[in-house]
N, C-alpha and C positions, 0 to 999 in steps of 0.2 A: 625146557619148554620151547625155546626158540627154534630148535631143529625141526620138530614136526610142523610148526607153523610155516617155516621156510619151505619145506617140502610141499605142504598143502598149497601155499600161494603159487609156487612154481608150477605144480601140476594143473592148478586151476587156470593159470595164465596160458599154459600150452594148450589146454582143452578149448578155452574160449577163442584162441587165435587160430588153431589148426583144424579143429573138428567142425565140419561143415554144418550139420544140423543145429548144433548149439550156437554156432556163429550166426546162422540165418535167423534163429529165433531171437537172439540177443539184439541183432540189428533191427528186426521188426519192432521189438519192444522199445528200443531207443528212438525209433523214428515216429512213434506215436506222440502227438502233442498232448500236453497236459490239459486237464479239463478246465482250468481257470481261464476265462477269456482275457484276463489282464496280462497273462504271460504269452508272448507271441513267438517263442522259440522253443526248440526241443534240445535234449541233451546231446543228440547227435550233431546238431549245428555247432555246439560249443566244442565238441571233440574234433570235428572236421575243420574247425577254424584254423587258419594259418598262424594266428596269434596264440593258439592254445599252448604250445611248448614254452613260449616266453612267459605266459601267465603261470604255468606250472613251475617254471624255473624261479620266478619271483616269489611264489608261495613257498618253495623249498628254501630259498635264502632267508625268507622271513621266519620260517620255522627254526632254521639254524640260529638265527639271531635271537629270537625269543627264548630258545632253549638254554641260552647262557644264563638265564635268571634262575635256573633250578639245578641243583647238584645232581639230581637223578639223570638229567639229560647228559651232563658232562661225563658222568661215569659210563654211560653206554653209547656215547657219540660214535665210537668206532663201528659198532654194529648198525646204528641208525644210518650212518653215511652209506652203507651198502644198499639199504632199501631206498634211500633218497636217490642215489644214482640210477638204480633200477627203475624207479618211478619215472624219472626224466626220460629214460630210454623208451619205456612203454608208451608214454604220452606222445613222444616224437613219432613212433611207429603208427599209433592210432590216428594221429593227425595227418600223416602222409597218405595212408592207404585205406582209411575209412572201414576198418574191420574186415578188410579183404586180405587174402594171402599174397604177399609178394616174396618170392623165394629168396632172392639175394638179400633184401633188407631183413627178412625174418631170420635168416641164418646169421647175419651179422649181429642182429639184436640179441639172439640167443647166445651167440659166442661172447658178446660183451657182458651179458648178464652172468654167464658162467665164470668169466674171468673175475668179475666183481665179487661173486660169491666165493670163489676159491681164494681170494685175497684175505678172507677172514682166517685162513689157516695160519697166517703169519702174525696175527695180532698178539701183542704183548699183554701182560697182566699187571695191574697196579695193586697196591696193598688194600685199597678200598673195595676192590672187586673180589669179594670172598668166594664168589661162584666161579671165577675164571680159572681154567686149567690150561696150561700150555699144551699144544698138540705134540704128538710123538715126533714129528719132524723137527721140532725145535729143541727137544729135550736131549741132553747129553749124558745124564747120569745112569739111566737104566737101558742103554742101547748096547747091543753086542757089536763086536768088530765087523761082522758080516753086514749088519744094518748100517753101520757108519760108512763102510766102503761103498755100499750101494747108494747111500745118500750123497756121498762125494761124487760118484760117477754120474748120478742123475743131475746134480747141480752143474757139473762141468758140461754135460751134454746140452742142458737147457741154455747155458750161457753161450756156448759156441754156436748152437742153433740160432740163438737170438742175434748174434753178430752177423752170421751168415745170411739170415733172413733180411736184415736191414741192408746188407750189401746187395742182395738180389733185388730188393725193392728199389733201391737207388739205381741199379743198373736197368731195371725194367722201365723206370721213369726216364731213362736216357740222360742221367745226370753225371755219368762217369766216362764221358767220351774223351775228356781232356782236362787239363788243369790240375790244381793241387788237391781237389776233392778225390780224383782218381788215385793220386799218390797216397793220400791218407788211408783210403779204403783198402787199397791193394797191398800196401807195404807196412804201414804202422799198425793197423788193427790186428792182423795175424800175429805180429810179435807181441802185442799186448795180451791177446788170448793165450798164447803159449806161456807167458810169464805168470799170468794169473793162475792157470792150471797147475804149473810147477810149484808156485808158492803155496797153494792150498794143500797139495800133496805133501810138501816138506813140513809145513806147519802142523799138519794133523798126524804126522808119523810119530810112532812111539819111540823110535830111535833117532837121536839127535845127530844128524849127519853134518850139520854146519852150525857155526856159532850164531848168536842173535844178530851181531853186527853184519855178518856175511848174508844172513837170510833177509835182512832189511834192504839189501840192494835190489831185490826183485820188485817189491812195491814202489820203491823210490824210482826205479826205471820206468815203471808204468805211469807214475805221476808226471815224470819229465816228458814221456811220449805224449801224454794228453796235453800238456802245455805246448809241446811242439806242434801238435795238430791244430790247436787254437791259433797259434801264430801263423801257420801256413794258410789256414782258411781265411783269416783276416787279411793276409797279404794278397791273396788272389782267390776271392770267392766265386769268380765267374767260372761256369762249367759249360760254356758254349764253344762251338768250333765252326768256323766258316771254311768251306771248301769251294774253291773257284776253279773253273775250267773255261777254255776258250770257246766263244760263241755259245755260251750257255749261262743262265743266271746263277748266281752263287747259291750254294746249298748250305743251309745253316742247321747244324745239329746242336743239341744241348738239352733236349728234354723239355717237357712241359712244366717242370717244377724247378726252374733255375733260380727262382727267388726264394723258395723254401728249402732247397737242397743244402745250402751252407749251414743253416741252423740244425737241420736233421743230421748232418755230418758231425757237428759239435755234440749233439745229443749222443750219437754213437761213440764218439771219442771219449765222452765222459763216463760211459757205462763201465769200462774196466776199473776205473778208480772207485766208482760207487760200489761195485760188487766186492772189492777188496775191503772197503770200510764196513760193508754189511756182513762179511763172512759168508761162506758158501751155503749154510742152511737157509739164509734169508735171500739169497740171490735170485731164486725163481720168481720172487714178487716183481722184479723189474721186467721180466718177460711178460707177466700178466698185465703190467702197466702199459707196455709197448703195444701189445695186441689190442688192449681196450682203446688206446688212443688212435690206433690205425682204424679200428671200427668206427670210432666217433668221426674221424675225418670223412668217411664215406656216408655215414648216416645223417650228419648235420650239414652237408654241403649246401643245402638250399635254405638254411636258417640264417638269421642275422648274427651280427657280432655279439649281441647281448646274450643270446641263447648259448653260443659257443663258449663265451667266457664263464657263464654260470655253470655249464657242464664241466669245464676244466677246473673250476674252483671246487666243485663237489668232489671230483676225482683227486684233486690235490689233498684235501682233508682226509679222504678215504685212505690214500696210500701213505699219508703221514703215519697213520696207525698201522698200515700193512707192512711198513718197514721196521716194525718192532718197537715203536715209540708209544708213549702215553704223554698226556699233558701234565706231567709231574717232573720236577727237577731230578728226583732220585731215579727216574726211569731213563734218563739220557745216557748214552753210551760214551762215557768219558775216555774209555780205552782206545777210541778211534784216533786220538791224538798221537798214539804210539805205533800205529800201523805203518811200518816203514822207517821208524825211528826208535832208537834205544833211549835217547834222551834229547832234550831240546836246549839244555842250559838256560841261558837268560833270554832266549828268543821266544816270543809269544805269538808271532803272526802266523807261523805255519800250523801250530796246534790249534789255534782258534779257527783257522780256515778249515782244517780237517773236521773239527767238531761241528762247525756250522754246516758243512757239506753233508756230514753224516746225519745230522738232525733234520735239516730242511731240504733233504734230497728230493722229495716229491715236488716241491715248489719249483726248484731249479729245472728239473727234467721236464715237467709239464709245460713250463714257460718256453723252454727251447723247442718243444714240439708244437707250440702254438701256431707258428707260421704255416706248418703243414696242414693244420686244421682250418685256419682262416683262408688260405689260398687254394684249397683243393676244389677242383671242378671235374665232373665226370666226362665232359665233352669239351674239346677245344673250340675256339672261335677262329674262323678263317678270314683272312683279309688279303685282297689283291693289291699289291704295292708296286709302284714303279721304282726300281732300284736306283735309276739315275736321278730322278727327282728327290728320292730319299737321301741320296748322298749329298746333293746340293743343299738340302734344307736341314742338315743334321743339327746345326747350331741353333736354328730357330725353332725346330720342332723335335726336340730330343725325345719326347714321350712316344712319338710314332716309331722312332728307331728302336726304342727300348722294348716295344711290344713284340719284337721279333724274338721267338724262342726256338721254334722248330721250323725249318725251311725245307719244303719239298719242291722238286723241280716242276716247272710248269710245262706239261705235255699237251696243252690244249691248243687253241687257235692262235696264240700269240707268237708263233715261231718266226714270222716274217716282220715283226715290228722292229723299228730301229732301237727303241729303248727296251731293255730287258725287264721282264716282270717276274714275280715269284709269288707263290701262295704261301703266306706266312701264317702259321698256326701258333696260338698262344693260349694259355690258361689264365694268365694274370695280366690285366692291362696296367702298365706302370703309371699311367696318368691317375689311376685311382689309389695308388699306394699312399700318398700323403694324407688323403682323407681317411684311409684305413688306419693309419698311425693315430690320428687325432681321435677317431671314434673308439679305437681300442683303449687308448690311454684314458679317455673320459669315462667309459663304462667301468674300466678297471678301478679307477679312483673312487667312483661312486660305490662300487661293490665293497672295496676294502674299508671305506669310511663307515659304511653301514655295519659291517661285521665288527670293526674295532670300537665303534661307538656303542654297540650293544654290549660288548665285553666290559667296557668301562662303566656303563650304566649298571650292569649286573654287579660289579664289584662295589659300586657306590651303594646300591640297594642293600647288599649283604655285608656291609662293612663291619657289622657287629656279629656276623654269623660265626658259629663255632669252627667251620671248615673254610674260612676265608683264605687262610694261607696254604691250605692243602689242596683245594679244588679250584676256587674262583680266580685267585691271583695267578697261579701257574698257567691257567687257561688263557688269561688275558695276556700274559707275557708271551706265551706260545703263539697266540694269534697275531700279536704285534710283530714278533720276529719273523713269522711266516709271511706277513704282508710286506714287511720291508725287504725280505729276500726276493719275493716275487716281483716287487717293483723294480729293484735293481736289475734283476734278470731281464725284465721286460724292456728296460732302457737299453741294456746290452744288445738284445735282439733287434730293437729298432735301429741301433747304430749299425749292426751287421747288415740289415736290409738296405739301409741307405748306402753302405759301402758296396753291396752287391749291385745295386742299381747303377751306381756311378761307374763301377768296373765294366759292366755290360755295355753301358753307353759309350765309354771310351774304346772298348774293343770293337764294337760294331762300327763306330765312326772311323777308326783307323783301318779296319779290314776292308770295309766297303769302298773307302776312298782309294786304297791301294789296288783294289781289283777293278 
């Protein structure tokens, strides 16, 4: 029944948004004030309000929290999360453009809705969902060798295209001009892609060419390269470059996203390890997640931190199910502990980390992508800065120095001045970063406390329910583990941003003084 309803809702949304006569009549109907004199506003005023997405997001979080009190919601939460994320995207578009057609935002919204709907292809089935049937893409028993080969080839193409697309995005943003980020993208990521493709081919082959211990060397190398990428990014997260020339102001390159580029690089470095744990049939879901997050960074750039965090939380829950999980202990992939290992002996740290990453993958990846969403801006700000005075006041006014991200030479009237000047363009003002840290942590804590409190209250209410140990308690454990994982990842991202800001300040201080 849900498929015709989904098609009907999608077609109705497209008609209401794109078809001009229907849109004009709908706008006219919404602009009519209601007959009661006590009501002094119309529906269009609510929709056009700038606070409408935050109200819609709060209602969605409230629905998700109240839904924990019924087992019917928990059993279909995976499909409900798709419609909740789509609702948040549509309310954001209607609030921005007032039922008018904006080509770029309309295409991005439709693309994000399409990715959200396609993520349902990878949903798993739990034993209480008697109506659920796994899609043909995930089944292995009744597939021919030709279909298996095409599925493998499609998964490899999607994964390589995802890695190359993120490389092009970082290069377009100007974040790969120098530093360790360029080394990671240009040298480590191609090796990881090659090892992942070879491992998938050898593990799916009917003829065993290598032993299990020899085959485990490939994913183990991928894990070590991901760890090496994390170390390199933490050692030198700065991606800016200053070029100086005689009788000309210094030119500063490094892109408009130098504060979010390190976390996005870590996101890209973690993808090969994640697709190994997912196996190649489930790997395209990470491409859908990446595309949807990139669309969100464009669509929500004018929104507050609360709206962005609520949207990221809904997507985290949605892709928890899209990675093949369910809120049931028997649905966890315990075999992930042996991807790259034949046995662990008495060591338990490595298998626990692999199982946690496999199970809570969506929370880790969305949190690593969060700075790109929070710090994105479509247009840079330009500031005319005196380089000499800036060099003298670096110790007293570090925030002004840090705001330099992309430097263009000044070809205006300042050629005869004794003190060189430059037009400095930046997307993120470093002076606002500490307040952004505190605001993000505060809203994140409130959001997780509401969700975890609702889960605990639901378990207390249904403590004598027949399905307390099959439905309610596993969902509470899943929510608590997901909240803890997201919190730890958010603290790590905050440390990375602080490290990036410190490295940029030191580099600019040292370079501008020497020039």
